[in-house]
C-alpha positions in Angstrom: 13.3 86.4 143.0 16.9 86.1 142.5 18.3 84.2 139.8 20.4 81.0 140.4 23.8 82.6 139.5 27.4 82.8 140.9 29.3 85.6 139.5 28.3 85.6 135.8 27.8 81.7 135.7 24.8 79.6 136.4 24.7 76.6 138.3 22.7 74.3 136.2 25.0 71.5 135.0 24.6 70.7 131.3 23.1 74.1 130.3 25.2 76.8 128.7 24.4 80.3 126.6 20.9 80.9 125.8 19.5 77.5 127.1 21.0 78.5 130.4 19.1 81.6 130.8 15.9 79.9 129.6 16.2 77.6 132.4 17.0 80.3 134.9 13.6 81.7 133.9 11.7 78.4 134.2 13.2 78.0 137.8 11.9 81.4 138.7 8.4 80.1 137.6 9.0 77.1 139.5 9.9 78.7 142.8 6.5 80.8 142.4 4.5 77.7 141.5 6.0 74.4 140.9 3.0 73.3 139.0 3.5 76.0 136.5 6.2 74.3 134.7 6.3 70.8 132.8 6.4 67.6 134.8 9.9 66.7 133.6 11.0 70.3 134.4 9.5 70.3 137.8 11.1 66.9 138.5 14.5 68.2 137.3 14.3 71.3 139.7 13.0 69.0 142.9 16.3 67.0 142.1 18.4 70.0 142.2 16.6 71.8 144.8 19.7 71.7 147.0 21.2 74.5 144.8 18.1 76.6 144.3 19.8 80.3 144.6 23.3 81.2 145.6 23.9 84.7 145.0 22.6 88.1 143.6 24.8 89.6 140.8 23.9 93.1 142.1 24.6 92.5 145.8 26.6 89.2 146.0 24.1 88.4 149.0 24.2 84.6 149.6 20.9 82.8 149.7 20.4 79.5 151.7 20.8 76.4 149.5 18.1 74.5 151.5 19.6 71.3 152.8 22.5 71.4 150.4 25.7 70.3 152.1 28.4 72.7 151.6 28.3 76.3 151.1 27.0 77.7 147.9 30.0 79.3 146.5 31.5 76.0 147.0 28.9 73.9 145.2 29.2 76.5 142.5 32.9 76.1 142.4 32.7 72.4 142.3 30.3 72.4 139.4 32.8 74.7 137.3 35.3 72.2 138.3 33.4 69.3 137.0 32.4 70.9 133.6 36.3 71.9 133.3 37.0 67.9 133.6 34.2 67.1 131.2 35.6 69.7 128.6 39.2 69.6 129.0 40.1 66.1 130.5 41.4 65.0 127.1 44.3 67.3 127.6 45.7 65.3 130.5 44.5 62.1 128.8 47.0 58.8 128.2 45.8 58.7 124.6 49.6 58.7 123.2 51.5 55.3 123.1 54.8 57.0 122.9 54.5 59.4 125.4 52.7 60.2 128.8 49.6 62.9 129.0 51.1 66.1 129.9 49.6 67.0 133.7 47.0 70.1 133.7 47.2 71.9 137.1 43.6 73.0 136.7 42.6 69.4 136.2 44.7 67.7 139.0 44.8 70.5 141.8 41.4 71.1 143.1 42.6 73.9 145.4 42.9 75.9 142.4 39.0 76.1 142.2 39.0 77.3 145.9 38.2 73.6 147.2 39.7 71.3 149.7 39.0 67.5 150.3 36.5 68.3 153.2 34.6 70.2 150.5 34.7 67.4 147.7 33.7 64.8 150.1 30.5 66.8 151.5 29.1 67.8 148.2 26.4 65.0 147.0 27.3 62.8 144.2 24.1 63.4 142.2 25.3 67.2 142.0 28.7 66.2 140.2 27.9 63.3 138.4 23.9 62.3 138.2 24.8 59.3 136.3 27.6 58.1 138.3 27.6 54.0 139.4 26.4 53.1 142.5 30.0 52.2 143.8 30.6 56.0 144.0 29.6 57.2 147.2 30.5 60.8 147.7 31.7 64.2 145.8 35.5 63.1 146.1 34.8 59.7 144.6 32.7 61.4 142.0 35.6 63.8 141.0 38.2 61.1 140.8 35.7 59.0 138.7 35.3 61.8 136.3 38.9 62.3 136.2 39.5 58.7 135.3 36.5 58.7 132.7 37.9 61.8 130.7 41.5 61.7 130.9 42.4 57.8 130.7 43.5 55.8 127.8 40.2 56.9 126.2 39.0 60.7 126.1 36.1 62.5 124.8 35.2 65.5 123.2 31.5 66.6 122.3 31.0 69.9 124.4 30.8 71.3 120.6 27.5 69.2 120.1 24.8 71.8 120.5 21.9 69.6 120.5 21.1 69.3 124.5 19.3 65.8 124.0 22.4 64.4 122.3 25.2 65.7 124.8 23.3 64.6 127.7 23.1 61.0 126.1 26.7 61.0 125.5 27.3 62.4 129.0 25.1 59.5 130.4 26.5 56.9 128.4 30.3 58.1 129.1 29.7 58.9 133.0 27.3 55.8 133.8 30.1 53.5 133.6 28.2 51.3 131.3 30.5 51.5 128.6 33.5 50.2 130.7 33.6 46.7 129.3 33.4 43.7 131.7 35.2 41.7 129.5 35.2 38.0 130.1 38.1 35.8 130.1 36.9 34.1 127.0 36.7 37.4 125.1 40.0 38.6 126.5 41.7 35.6 125.0 39.6 36.2 121.8 40.9 39.7 121.5 44.4 38.5 122.2 44.2 36.0 119.1 42.9 38.7 117.0 46.0 41.0 117.7 48.1 38.0 117.1 46.5 37.5 113.7 47.1 40.9 112.9 50.8 41.2 113.9 52.0 37.9 112.9 50.4 38.5 109.5 52.4 41.5 109.0 55.4 40.1 110.2 55.0 37.0 107.8 54.8 39.5 104.8 57.8 41.2 106.1 60.1 38.3 106.3 58.6 36.4 103.2 58.3 39.2 100.6 61.7 41.3 101.4 61.6 44.9 100.1 58.1 44.7 98.9 55.7 47.7 99.8 52.6 46.8 102.2 52.1 49.9 104.1 51.6 47.9 107.1 49.0 48.4 110.1 51.7 47.7 112.9 51.5 50.3 115.7 47.4 50.6 114.8 46.7 47.0 115.1 43.9 47.6 117.6 41.9 49.3 114.6 40.9 45.4 113.4 39.3 44.5 116.6 37.7 47.9 116.6 36.2 47.4 113.3 34.9 43.8 114.4 33.0 45.2 117.4 31.4 48.4 115.0 30.4 45.6 112.1 29.1 43.2 115.0 26.9 45.8 116.4 25.5 46.9 113.1 24.8 43.4 111.6 23.2 42.4 115.4 20.9 45.6 114.9 19.8 44.7 111.3 22.1 46.8 109.2 22.3 44.8 105.9 25.2 46.3 104.1 28.2 47.9 105.7 30.5 49.9 103.2 34.2 50.6 104.3 36.4 53.4 102.6 40.3 53.4 103.3 43.6 54.4 101.9 46.4 52.1 101.9 47.7 52.2 105.4 46.7 48.8 106.9 44.5 47.9 104.0 45.9 44.2 103.5 45.4 43.4 107.3 41.7 44.9 107.0 41.2 42.8 103.8 42.5 39.6 105.3 40.9 39.6 108.8 37.8 42.0 108.6 36.7 41.2 105.0 38.1 37.7 105.0 40.2 37.7 101.7 42.2 34.4 101.9 45.6 34.8 103.1 46.8 32.8 100.0 45.3 35.1 97.8 47.4 38.0 99.2 50.4 36.1 99.3 49.8 35.2 95.4 49.5 38.9 95.0 52.9 39.5 96.5 54.5 36.5 94.1 53.0 37.9 91.4 50.9 34.8 90.6 47.4 36.0 91.2 45.2 33.1 91.1 41.2 33.3 91.2 41.1 29.5 92.1 42.4 30.4 95.5 39.0 32.2 96.1 36.7 30.0 98.4 34.6 28.0 96.1 31.2 29.2 98.2 31.4 32.4 96.3 30.9 34.4 99.4 33.8 36.7 98.5 34.0 38.9 95.5 37.2 39.8 94.2 37.0 41.7 90.9 39.9 42.6 88.5 40.3 44.9 85.6 42.2 44.2 82.6 45.3 46.7 83.8 44.7 45.7 87.2 46.2 47.6 90.4 48.6 47.3 93.3 47.3 45.0 95.8 46.9 47.9 98.6 44.4 49.5 96.4 42.0 46.7 95.6 38.7 46.4 97.3 36.6 43.6 98.1 32.8 42.4 98.6 31.9 39.8 101.1 28.9 38.1 102.2 28.8 37.4 105.9 26.2 35.7 108.2 26.5 34.5 112.1 24.5 32.0 113.5 21.9 34.7 114.8 21.7 37.3 111.9 20.6 37.4 108.6 23.2 37.7 105.6 25.0 40.9 105.5 27.0 42.3 102.8 30.6 43.8 103.5 32.3 46.1 101.1 35.7 47.5 101.1 35.8 50.1 98.3 38.7 50.0 95.8 40.7 53.1 96.6 43.7 54.7 94.6 46.5 56.9 96.1 44.3 60.0 96.3 43.7 58.8 99.8 40.4 60.5 101.0 38.7 60.7 97.6 36.9 57.2 98.2 35.0 58.4 101.1 32.8 60.3 99.0 32.2 57.1 96.9 31.6 54.9 99.7 28.9 57.5 101.0 27.2 57.0 97.6 27.3 53.2 97.7 25.6 53.5 101.2 22.7 55.7 100.0 22.2 53.6 97.1 21.8 50.6 99.6 19.4 52.5 101.8 17.0 53.7 99.0 14.1 51.6 97.3 13.8 52.7 93.7 10.9 50.6 92.7 8.3 53.0 93.1 7.6 56.3 91.8 8.4 59.5 93.4 11.6 60.2 95.3 13.6 57.0 96.1 12.2 55.6 99.6 15.1 56.3 102.1 15.9 53.9 104.9 19.0 54.6 106.8 18.6 51.2 109.0 19.3 49.3 105.7 23.3 50.4 105.4 26.2 51.9 107.2 29.2 53.7 106.2 32.7 53.4 107.8 35.4 55.6 106.7 39.0 55.2 107.6 41.2 58.5 107.3 44.9 59.3 107.7 45.6 62.0 110.2 47.4 64.0 108.1 45.0 63.5 105.3 41.7 64.1 107.4 42.8 67.9 108.0 44.8 68.5 105.0 42.5 67.1 102.1 39.7 69.4 101.3 37.6 66.5 100.1 36.9 65.6 103.6 35.1 68.7 104.6 32.9 68.3 101.3 32.2 64.8 102.3 31.3 65.6 105.7 29.0 68.5 104.6 26.8 65.8 102.8 26.0 64.0 105.9 22.6 65.9 107.0 21.6 66.9 103.5 18.3 65.7 102.3 19.8 63.9 98.8 23.1 62.6 100.5 22.7 61.7 104.1 23.3 58.0 105.1 22.1 58.0 108.6 25.4 58.7 110.2 29.0 57.5 109.2 31.4 56.3 111.5 34.7 57.7 111.1 38.0 56.4 112.2 41.4 58.2 112.1 43.9 56.0 111.8 46.4 58.2 113.5 50.0 57.3 113.2 51.2 61.0 114.1 52.9 61.3 111.0 52.3 61.9 107.2 54.8 60.3 104.9 57.8 61.9 106.7 55.9 65.0 107.8 55.2 65.4 111.6 52.0 66.9 112.7 53.5 70.3 113.7 54.0 70.8 110.0 51.0 69.1 108.4 48.3 70.9 110.4 47.0 74.1 112.4 45.0 72.2 114.8 45.8 70.5 118.3 44.2 67.1 117.2 43.9 65.6 113.7 40.0 65.3 114.4 39.3 69.0 115.0 37.8 69.5 111.7 34.9 67.6 112.7 34.0 69.9 115.5 32.7 72.3 113.0 30.0 69.6 111.9 29.1 69.1 115.6 30.6 65.3 115.2 31.2 63.7 118.7 34.9 62.7 119.1 36.9 60.0 120.8 40.3 59.9 121.2 41.8 56.3 122.1 45.0 54.9 122.8 45.6 52.2 120.2 47.7 50.2 122.9 44.6 49.8 124.9 42.4 47.4 123.0 39.5 47.1 125.6 39.4 50.9 125.4 39.2 50.8 121.6 36.2 48.2 122.1 34.3 51.0 124.1 34.8 53.4 121.6 33.5 51.3 118.7 30.2 50.4 121.2 29.5 54.1 122.0 30.2 55.1 118.2 27.8 52.6 116.8 25.2 53.3 119.7 25.3 56.8 118.7 24.6 56.3 115.3 21.7 54.3 115.8 20.2 56.7 118.4 20.8 60.0 116.4 21.6 58.8 112.8 24.4 61.2 112.9 28.4 61.0 112.4 30.8 60.0 115.0 34.5 60.0 114.9 37.0 57.9 116.7 40.7 59.3 116.7 42.6 56.0 117.1 46.1 57.1 118.1 49.1 55.1 117.7 52.4 55.0 115.7 53.8 53.8 112.5 56.4 51.0 113.1 58.2 51.4 109.8 58.4 54.3 107.5 55.9 55.2 104.8 56.6 52.1 103.2 58.7 49.2 104.2 61.7 50.4 102.0 61.9 53.8 103.9 64.4 54.5 106.5 62.4 56.6 108.9 65.7 57.6 111.1 66.8 59.9 108.2 63.8 62.4 108.6 62.3 61.7 111.9 65.0 60.2 114.2 63.8 61.3 117.8 60.3 59.7 116.8 61.8 56.3 115.7 64.2 55.8 118.6 60.8 55.9 120.8 59.2 53.6 118.2 62.1 51.1 118.0 61.9 51.0 122.1 58.1 50.4 122.1 56.5 46.7 122.6 53.9 45.9 120.3 50.1 46.0 121.6 49.9 42.1 121.4 52.9 41.9 123.7 51.5 44.6 126.0 48.0 43.1 126.2 49.1 39.4 126.4 51.5 40.6 129.5 48.5 42.1 130.9 46.3 39.1 130.6 49.0 36.8 132.0 49.4 39.1 135.0 45.8 39.4 135.5 45.6 35.5 135.5 43.4 35.8 132.4 45.6 33.8 130.3 48.4 31.4 131.0 51.7 31.3 129.1 50.8 28.0 127.5 47.7 29.6 125.9 49.8 32.3 124.7 52.1 29.9 123.1 49.3 27.7 121.7 47.6 30.8 120.1 50.9 31.8 118.5 51.7 28.3 117.1 47.9 28.2 115.7 48.2 31.6 113.9 51.6 30.8 112.6 50.4 27.4 111.4 47.7 29.0 109.5 49.7 31.5 107.5 52.5 28.9 106.6 49.6 26.6 105.2 48.2 29.4 103.5 51.4 30.2 101.8 52.0 26.5 100.8 49.1 26.5 98.6 50.6 29.5 96.5 52.2 28.5 93.3 56.1 29.0 93.9 56.5 30.4 90.4 55.7 33.7 89.2 53.2 33.7 86.6 55.0 34.5 83.2 53.8 37.6 81.4 53.8 37.0 77.6 51.8 39.8 76.5 49.8 42.7 77.7 46.3 42.1 79.0 43.4 42.0 76.7 40.5 44.3 77.0 37.2 42.1 77.2 35.8 41.6 73.9 32.5 42.9 75.0 33.8 46.3 76.0 36.2 46.5 72.8 32.9 45.8 70.5 31.5 49.4 71.8 27.7 49.8 72.4 25.2 48.0 70.2 22.8 49.7 68.1 19.6 50.0 70.0 16.4 51.6 69.0 15.6 54.2 71.4 12.4 55.8 69.6 9.0 56.0 71.8 5.8 55.8 69.9 4.3 59.3 69.4 1.0 58.4 71.1 3.0 57.5 74.2 5.2 60.7 74.0 2.0 62.9 73.7 0.3 61.3 76.5 3.3 61.6 78.7 3.4 65.3 77.8 -0.2 66.0 78.7 0.4 64.0 82.0 3.3 66.3 82.9 1.1 69.1 82.7 -1.7 67.7 84.9 -0.7 69.7 88.1 -2.4 68.7 91.6 -5.8 70.7 92.0 -5.0 73.9 93.9 -1.3 74.0 93.1 -0.3 77.6 92.2 2.6 77.6 89.7 4.4 81.1 89.5 2.3 82.8 86.7 5.4 83.6 84.2 6.6 79.9 84.6 3.2 78.6 84.1 2.7 80.4 80.7 6.1 79.0 79.5 5.4 75.5 80.6 2.0 75.5 79.1 3.3 76.2 75.7 4.3 72.6 75.9 0.9 71.7 75.1 1.6 72.6 71.6 4.6 70.7 71.1 2.9 67.7 69.4 0.5 69.9 67.4 1.2 70.0 63.7 4.2 72.4 63.5 4.9 71.6 67.1 8.5 71.6 68.3 10.1 70.2 71.2 13.2 72.1 72.9 15.9 70.7 74.7 14.5 70.8 78.2 11.0 69.1 77.0 13.2 66.4 75.1 15.0 65.9 78.3 11.9 65.8 80.4 10.1 63.4 77.9 13.1 60.8 78.0 13.5 61.0 81.6 9.4 60.3 81.9 9.7 57.1 79.3 12.8 55.8 81.1 11.1 55.5 84.2 8.1 54.4 82.6 10.2 51.5 81.4 10.9 50.7 85.0 14.6 52.5 85.0 15.2 54.6 88.2 16.7 58.0 87.6 18.8 60.2 89.9 19.8 63.8 88.8 21.7 66.1 91.0 23.8 69.3 90.6 23.9 72.8 92.1 20.8 74.1 90.5 19.4 71.0 88.8 16.0 71.2 90.0 15.4 74.4 87.9 18.2 74.2 85.8 21.0 76.7 85.7 19.6 78.1 82.9 16.0 78.1 84.2 15.3 75.5 81.3 14.4 72.5 83.5 12.0 73.2 86.1 11.2 69.7 87.5 10.7 70.7 90.8 7.8 73.3 90.9 7.1 75.8 93.9 3.7 77.0 94.8 3.9 80.6 94.6 1.5 81.1 97.7 2.6 78.3 100.1 6.1 77.2 98.8 4.9 73.5 98.5 7.0 71.6 96.2 6.2 68.9 93.8 7.8 67.3 90.5 5.4 66.3 87.7 7.5 63.1 87.3 6.3 61.9 90.6 2.6 61.6 89.6 3.1 60.2 86.1 0.3 57.4 86.0 2.8 54.8 84.1 5.7 55.4 86.0 7.3 52.2 87.3 10.3 53.4 89.1 11.6 56.2 91.2 12.8 60.0 90.0 15.1 61.7 92.3 16.3 65.2 91.9 18.4 67.2 94.3 20.0 70.5 94.2 23.7 69.8 95.4 25.8 71.7 97.8 28.5 74.0 96.3 30.8 71.0 95.8 32.0 69.2 92.7 34.6 66.7 94.0 32.3 65.1 96.9 29.4 65.0 94.8 30.7 63.4 91.9 32.4 61.0 94.0 29.1 60.3 95.7 27.2 59.9 92.4 29.6 57.5 91.1 29.4 55.4 94.1 25.7 55.6 94.0 25.8 54.3 90.5 28.3 51.6 91.1 26.0 50.2 94.0 22.8 50.5 91.9 23.8 49.9 88.4 20.4 49.5 87.2 19.8 53.4 87.9 20.5 56.3 85.5 22.6 58.3 87.5 23.3 61.7 86.2 25.6 64.8 87.8 25.2 68.1 86.4 27.9 70.9 86.5 26.4 74.1 87.0 29.0 75.2 84.0 31.0 72.6 82.4 34.6 73.9 83.4 33.4 73.5 87.2 34.2 69.8 86.6 37.7 70.8 87.0 37.2 70.7 90.9 36.4 67.0 90.5 39.4 66.1 88.2 40.7 63.4 90.6 37.4 61.6 90.5 37.4 61.8 86.6 41.1 60.5 86.6 41.3 57.9 89.0 37.6 56.4 89.4 35.2 57.2 86.5 37.8 56.8 83.7 39.9 54.1 84.6 37.8 52.4 87.6 37.0 49.3 85.1 40.2 48.9 83.6 41.9 48.7 87.2 39.2 47.2 89.2 36.7 45.7 86.9 34.3 48.3 88.7 31.6 49.2 85.9 29.7 52.6 85.9 27.0 54.1 83.7 27.4 57.7 85.2 26.3 60.5 83.0 28.1 63.8 83.5 26.2 67.0 82.0 28.9 69.7 81.2 27.5 73.1 80.0 29.8 74.0 77.2 29.9 76.8 74.6 31.5 80.1 73.6 29.0 82.8 74.2 31.2 85.9 75.5 30.7 84.7 79.1 34.7 84.9 79.6 37.1 82.3 80.4 35.4 80.1 83.3 32.0 79.8 81.7 32.7 78.8 78.1 34.5 75.5 78.1 33.5 72.3 79.7 37.3 71.2 78.9 36.3 68.4 76.3 39.9 68.2 75.7 40.8 66.7 79.1 37.9 64.0 78.7 39.4 63.2 75.3 42.8 62.7 76.8 41.5 60.4 79.2 39.4 58.5 76.5 40.9 55.0 75.4 39.9 51.2 75.4 36.1 52.3 75.3 36.2 53.4 78.7 33.3 56.0 78.0 31.4 57.8 75.5 32.2 61.7 75.2 29.6 63.5 73.0 28.7 67.1 71.9 25.2 67.4 70.5 23.5 69.6 68.2 20.1 68.6 68.5 17.1 68.1 71.2 16.4 64.6 69.4 19.8 63.3 69.9 20.0 64.1 73.5 16.4 62.3 73.9 18.0 59.2 72.2 21.3 59.2 73.9 19.6 59.2 77.3 17.5 56.3 76.4 20.5 54.5 75.0 22.4 55.3 78.1 19.6 54.0 80.0 19.0 50.6 78.2 22.7 49.7 78.6 23.1 50.1 82.3 22.5 46.6 82.9 24.7 45.2 79.9 28.3 44.4 79.8 28.8 47.0 77.4 27.8 49.6 79.9 30.2 52.9 80.2 30.1 56.4 81.6 28.7 59.2 79.3 30.3 62.6 79.2 28.1 65.0 77.6 28.9 68.5 76.5 25.5 70.3 77.1 24.1 73.5 75.6 23.6 76.9 77.1 22.0 79.3 74.6 21.1 76.4 72.2 18.5 75.4 75.0 15.9 77.5 73.7 17.2 77.5 70.0 14.7 76.5 67.3 17.3 75.1 65.0 18.1 72.8 67.7 14.5 71.8 68.7 13.2 68.6 67.4 10.0 67.7 65.6 8.3 65.0 67.7 8.7 62.2 65.2 12.5 62.5 65.5 11.8 61.2 69.1 9.3 58.8 67.9 11.6 57.3 65.4 15.2 56.0 65.0 18.3 56.1 67.4 21.4 58.0 68.4 23.4 59.1 65.4 27.3 59.5 65.8 27.2 62.0 62.9 24.6 64.3 61.5 24.8 65.7 58.1 23.8 69.3 57.7 20.3 69.4 56.1 20.1 70.9 52.6 23.8 70.1 51.8 25.9 67.6 50.4 23.0 66.2 48.0 25.0 66.9 44.5 28.0 64.7 45.7 30.3 65.5 42.7 29.9 69.4 43.6 31.4 69.0 47.2 34.7 70.3 47.4 35.2 70.8 50.8 33.6 69.1 54.0 33.4 71.0 57.4 33.6 68.7 60.3 32.4 70.3 63.5 30.7 69.6 66.8 28.4 71.0 69.1 27.2 74.7 69.1 29.5 76.1 66.6 27.6 73.5 64.1 24.5 75.8 64.9 26.5 78.9 64.4 27.6 77.7 61.2 24.1 76.1 60.1 22.3 79.5 60.7 24.7 81.2 58.2 24.6 78.5 55.4 22.5 79.2 52.1 22.4 76.2 50.2 22.1 77.9 46.9 25.5 79.4 47.6 27.0 76.6 49.4 26.5 73.7 46.7 30.6 73.3 46.8 30.2 72.5 50.8 28.9 69.8 53.2 28.9 70.0 57.0 29.1 66.9 59.1 28.5 67.4 62.8 30.5 64.9 64.9 28.1 64.0 67.7 29.8 61.5 69.2 33.8 62.6 69.6 34.7 59.1 71.3 34.3 56.6 70.5 35.2 58.2 67.2 33.0 57.1 64.2 36.1 56.4 61.9 34.3 53.8 59.6 31.3 56.0 59.2 33.4 59.2 58.4 35.3 57.0 55.8 32.3 55.8 54.1 30.8 59.7 53.8 34.3 60.8 52.5 34.1 58.3 50.2 30.7 59.8 48.2 32.5 62.8 47.4 34.8 62.4 44.1 36.2 65.8 43.7 37.0 66.5 47.4 39.7 69.0 48.0 39.5 70.0 51.5 38.7 68.6 54.8 38.5 71.2 57.7 37.8 70.7 61.4 36.0 74.0 62.7 35.9 74.7 66.4 35.6 77.5 68.8 38.0 76.8 71.5 41.7 77.5 71.0 43.8 75.2 69.1 45.3 73.6 71.8 41.9 72.9 73.6 38.5 71.4 72.3 38.8 68.2 70.4 41.2 69.4 67.6 43.9 67.5 69.1 42.2 64.5 69.5 40.3 64.2 66.0 43.2 65.1 63.6 45.0 62.1 63.5 41.7 60.1 63.4 39.9 62.4 60.7 43.4 61.7 58.5 43.2 58.3 59.0 39.5 58.4 57.2 40.4 61.0 54.8 41.1 60.2 51.1 44.7 59.7 50.1 46.1 63.1 49.5 44.0 65.1 51.5 44.8 66.3 55.3 42.5 67.8 57.6 43.1 71.5 58.2 42.0 73.8 61.4 39.6 76.7 61.7 39.5 78.4 65.2 40.9 80.5 67.8 44.6 80.4 68.1 46.5 78.5 70.9 45.7 80.1 74.1 46.5 79.8 78.0 43.1 81.0 78.8 39.9 79.4 77.4 38.2 82.5 76.3 38.2 86.0 76.0 36.8 88.2 78.6 35.5 91.0 76.2 32.1 89.9 74.8 32.9 92.1 71.6 36.4 90.6 71.0 34.1 87.1 71.3 31.7 88.2 68.7 34.5 89.4 66.3 36.4 85.9 66.7 33.2 83.8 66.2 32.1 85.7 63.5 35.6 85.1 62.0 35.7 81.3 62.6 32.0 81.0 60.8 33.0 83.1 57.8 36.4 81.2 57.5 34.0 77.7 57.6 32.1 79.1 54.8 34.8 80.6 52.5 36.6 78.9 49.8 40.2 78.4 50.4 41.1 81.1 47.9 39.0 83.5 49.9 41.9 84.2 52.5 40.6 82.4 55.6 42.8 81.5 58.2 42.3 77.7 58.4 45.6 76.8 60.2 45.1 79.0 63.3 48.0 80.9 64.7 50.3 79.6 67.6 
């Protein structure tokens, strides 16, 4: 039996590559016995029986095509032509407002495919376009319809989607004509009024607040009704929370018209007279302010919305700094937090219907910023997926002053999305009804398949990058076209008038109504700018710091938790070496028992979820731990089945979610920050594989984690675990760059700690969990250990976990008791504290005391003053660190130590000299330097130590 091929191409529409070959084989079986294939396959072959076999590859023998109209070769050519239209119609589409689409001969000239008009007419519609509307009567009509569908003001790219069910669904929705809106007159007039609101708002700002930046939406006005359509579809289908992320372009308009921020509030911000009394009294809109604040086009908003036939829904526009695309990951974290139910033990229960994300990108930023690819990569990962994000590229074809030829290497700004098999629609922003079609398809696809969808909304930018720029100086040809081009309001209004759908009187009434609303809103704003008399004050609750919190857990409770953690399911086979290691924990609560770092952490997590506080921990190897110290997800050595002991604790009252993350820092940190902001009752921890890997997320630390509360009033209790310590592993695996976090430390914005005890780690985690719902909450930056994870000096006695709380300073055991003998106090933090402790001999070092600064920020100034005051013969205060002098904590702590020091004594330095690279690459040189540092710390001043470091 011959395979149904023409040349080297099979004729089954919609099947390609391996799928095509598979269908060919099924067809051979069908020809021999129609009942040998599944019923739906049989129906498909019966439907297409007119094109059973065309030719033989070997002999080019033509085989009759049954009752098919036209020759088999013509049919094959027609099918190729139809596929070409579907795949490449977008190249000729009318999707650019400022220019007409380029004509593609392959698309327009059917004779190039070996076809004539008679051929097209004879070919059955169902062969070319099975889903065509009933008005399509023959093959010629079908081809004209396909060209219209795929190359009009809306164009489609989804041939890169490999899932056949999705591709066929998309093709059917597009080719059935169901998406083409039959817009009622009332809806058209409503759409026109929306466009009038968008345009008139911008023009009002332009003439009222001359010379002020606003980054207007003009040229992409249709984005507002597009968002309206997506949001309406979501809310009407039960989505309870919609989170939007976008940069500054068009942001004020989206705030005003999509989020409902009152005009008068926006005008007040332009007037430099923001007034919270202008916010509606019903409290449906939440606008937060930090004490330093931010520019108006970075601010977000939180709104409750309700229509007559829907339940309440929450609509959020995330705050966004000028790092354009970084808020996208934060919004994804918001959304997953809204989708997760964390009230029961085990992993949080994920329900994608609860919430949806909309991300609005810039056309230069989408292909230009790597954070976009990192965030797209999260979309189908178990710990990060959000059930499909709707992406909109606000494409004004220019970035700042750079045109697309200089800003990307791809044809379209959207091409990056193809690698993630995201369907793409290009739509002309001058056709608002096409924008509604795009919005409808995007939401329906998300609802049906739970995957991302992208709308490339192509318009232009009416002014320069901001309204004070003159774009003619850098983009003269483009702006000649812009200046001649009518606005979408005018284009659509003229269209409606020409159609008879709207009268000129109605157009005038709408114009007057919108203008009146703007004028009335402006009249509510105080006409005089608020007089600034002093700097904004930090809220007292923030300035006061974290209150003293007792975080101990009774020893009998901890002992029971420990036993429960080792009570694995019957028949579960833990890898034998790991089982031996874990079973040693049974002895942790015996007379001489010790609790190492990993067990202290597990006990902290267990006690936290026992208290009803959910926990979420992610990082590149967090399930096992980078240093094999955690092992909170166990794998059956025979079946590969996984389970976490924290999921079966009898006393747990909240979820514990732990996920290995992708090889990303920026997107994952943004996601976890967003998760914590949206779910503030959850202890969220992000762990770097090595501390210096946090470099790749610096924008998130600078713009969000460190400054979010001061700028936006956005509270966070995110925990960052950054493995840190100099152990001869070279420049890239030594430093967690504590100096960078200390540089950002001010106004009690976060806690920065470097601990030397497993008990301290236990208590600081429990303290962080306890403040999550308090106004005192703040992020926690922890320099965590590597070699110390299993060091017995760091291990804790069980009673240290059962009693007390976190201590900002720890005194070296065995020293300092005879206060009158102490001549030198060594201050240090983290791992070097243990290096020193292991070399101390109390009988020889009575002249010395060592204080470990466990909490570097907020710096324990008053406590340190009190400790210094004990030593009446103190001659020397020394700061010891293993990092180079220009790194580590020295620069930060030096003035604070000197403020605490007795009169006449200034702190000196022991450590590595200033360097451009954090650490030595040669482990032998590392050992020499480390030994020198410890020796200098323990040697009297007249012993010749190098206490000042070298530059």
